[in-house]
N, C-alpha and C positions, 0 to 999 in steps of 0.2 A: 186159369182163365175163366172169367165169368160170362163174358159176352161173345167170345169166339171159341171155335173148336179147331185145334191144330193137329194135323196128322202128318208127321214127318215122312213116313214111308208109305204114303197113300198108294203110290206105285213106285217102281224102281226109279230113283233119283228125282222123284216128284213129291213135293210137299203141298198139302191142302190147308188153306185157312178158310173156314166157313163162319160167316157172321151168324150170331145166334141170339137174336132178339126178335123172334117171330111175331110176338104179339104187337110189337111196335114197328113192324115191317122193317126190322133191322136199322132203325134210326140210329144215327151215329152220335153217341154221347162221348164225353171226354175219355171215360175209362175204356170204352171199346177201341177208340183210336190209339190209346196208349198200349193196349194189348196187341194190336196189329203192329205197332212200331217195335215193341220189344220182341215179338215173335220174328219179325223180319230181320232184326239184328242177329238173333240166334241162328236163323236159317242161313243167313249170309256167311256165317262162320262154319257151317256144317258142310264138310267136303262131300258127303253123300247126297246132298241136295243140289240139284242143278237148275231146277225150274220150280217156281211157286205159282199155284193157282189160287185165286181169291174168288169166293162165290158167296151167295146168300141162299135163297131157296127159290122155288118155282114162282112164288107170288111176288117176291121182291128181292132184288140184289141189295138195295138200300134206298128207302123212300125219302131220304134227306137227313139233315141234322136233327138232333133232339131239340125241338123248339122250346119245349117246357123248361129245358135246362138254361136257355138263353133269355127267355122273355123278359125277366125282371132285371137284367144286367145293365150296368152303366159302362161308359167307356173305360174307366179305370179298372173295373172288374174284368172286362174282356182282355185288357192289356196284361193284367197280372196273371190271368189264366194261361195266356200265351198258347192257346189251344192249337195253333197251326204248327208248332214245333214238331209235333208227332207226325204231321203230314210230310215234313221234310225228310224223315227217315225213309218213307216209301220211295221218294225220289232219289235217295242216296243208295238204295239197294242195288248191288252189283248184278245179282242174278235176275234173269228175265222173269217178269210177273205177268200172268195172263188172267184177265177178269172173265169169269163165266157168268153172264148176266141173263136173268130171266125176270120178267115183270118190271117193276119200277126201279129205275136208276135216276133219281131226281135230286136236284140240289147237291148236297154233299155226296150223295150216292153216285151221281153222274161225275162229280169231281174225282171221287175215289176210283171209279172205273177208268177215267182218263189219265190218272196218275200211273196206272198200270201200263205195260208196254204194248199189249194186244188185248182185243176184246172179242170174245165169241159170244153171240147173243141168240136167245131163243126167239121164236116168232112173236112172242108176247111182250118182248122188251120195249120199254118206253124210256126215252132220255129227255132231260130238260133241266133248266135252271130257273125254277119258279120263285126264287127269293124276292123278286120285285113285287110279288103279290102280298108279301107281308112287310113291306116297307124297308127292305134292305136290298143287298145285292150279293152275288157270289163272293166268297172270301177265301176259298181254298183252291183257287186257280181256275175257277169257271170262266172268267172273262179272258184269261190268257190261253189256257190249253184248248178251250173250245174254238177260239178264233184261229189258232194255229192249225187245228184239225180240219175245220169246215169253212174257214174264211170269214171275212169281216161282215158282209151284209146278212148272212144267215145267222151268225152269232148275235149280231145286233137285234135281229128279230126275236130270237129265242130269249135272250137276256132281258130285253126291254118289255116283252109281253108275257113272259113266263110260259109260253106255249111248250107243249111236248112234241117230240117227233117219235115215230114208231121205228121198228127195226129196219124196215125197207128204206125209209128216208135216211136213217143213220148210215146204212151201207152205201146209199147213193152219194152222200156227202163225205164219205171217207172216214167216218168216226169209228166204225167197227170193221173187223176182218171178215166175219161170216155170220149168216143166219141159218139156224137149223130148227127143226121141230122141238117143242119143249122137252119131250122125252129123250132128246139126243144132245142137248146143249152141253151137259157135263162131259159126256162121252167125247164130243168133238173138241172141247177145250183140252181134255186129257190127251187126245190123239195129237194135237198140236204140241202140247208140252212134251210128250214122249219123243216126237220127232226132233225137237230142239235139244232134249236131254241126251240124244244119241250123238250129238256133235261134241267137239272139244269144248269143255267148260271155259277154258281160258280164252279161246277165240270168240266164243259166244259173249262173254262178259266184256271183252274189249270192243267187239263190234257194237254191242248195245251202247257202250260208253261213247263211241264215235258217232253213232246215229243221233244220240241225245245232244251231243255237242253241236251238231249242225244247226240246232234251233237257237243256239246261244251266241255264236260268233260269226264273223264274216267268212265268206267262202275260202279265202286264202288261208286263214287261220285254221279253219276246219280241215282243210286238206293236209296241212302240216301235222295236225293232231292225228288224223287217220294214218298218215305215213309212219308216224312214230309208233303207233300201236301195231301196225303191220310188221315193222322191223322187229319189234320186241317179241313177237310170237315165234321168230326164228331161233329164239333161245329155249323154246319149250320142247319137251319130249313129244307132245301131241303133234307138233308140226312135222317132226321126223316120221312119226307113225302114220300120219295122214298122207303125206306125200309118198312114203314107201308103199303104203297100201294101194294108193292109186296106180303106181308103177307096176306093182305086183298083181293088180287086178283082184284085190280082195277087200273085204269090209274092214274099215279101220276100227281099232279098239282103243278109244281115247281114255286116258287116266286122269286128266286134269293136272298134268305135271309139265 
């Protein structure tokens, strides 16, 4: 990998993907996104990995897409590149993904953070979709995920003006899970990852799948989907271990089976 660093066993059952274009503030070019996509495919197959954390550095999670790579393109060029296919893999990942964000998360960086399942932010984090300022609009889910996260009117304001919001505002609007000091944002993201990794991997993945489905279907259909996943878990060894541990008043030891 040229533009990311992947550590499978960063901590027990936790993998870390770190964006690694510091001079460009981790701007997202095609190759970087392909590397993330391929890494997530592999991590999804690795039974030792239960949670993935994606981060940048203290100055920037990702300051946006690589504009130099797009500036001279025509419509057909963009269509042939099909650059958003790699983003689909992030959305398809079964295992939970936590974004650890410090500094800029703008444009594609904000979209990448929102594609993750949870966001832990430092006090310096800034979120925004400033594409309107360069004559385009969000194209990797910014108009859709931002609206679902913070509502129509605030999304309209951010998308149509290109304004940024700070970590406090992002927490207020429900875009992120938590704010911590800069020196603690990775530690806090890993703490959350560790807590999730201690649960049954099968139950975690099916629960994630069910929550995501709630954004895509009517309530009745979502309830049926949830019920199906609930019943399926009764075929797992983890369900037996979890319930027996509860009855026996001991800590469950989940194996992902």
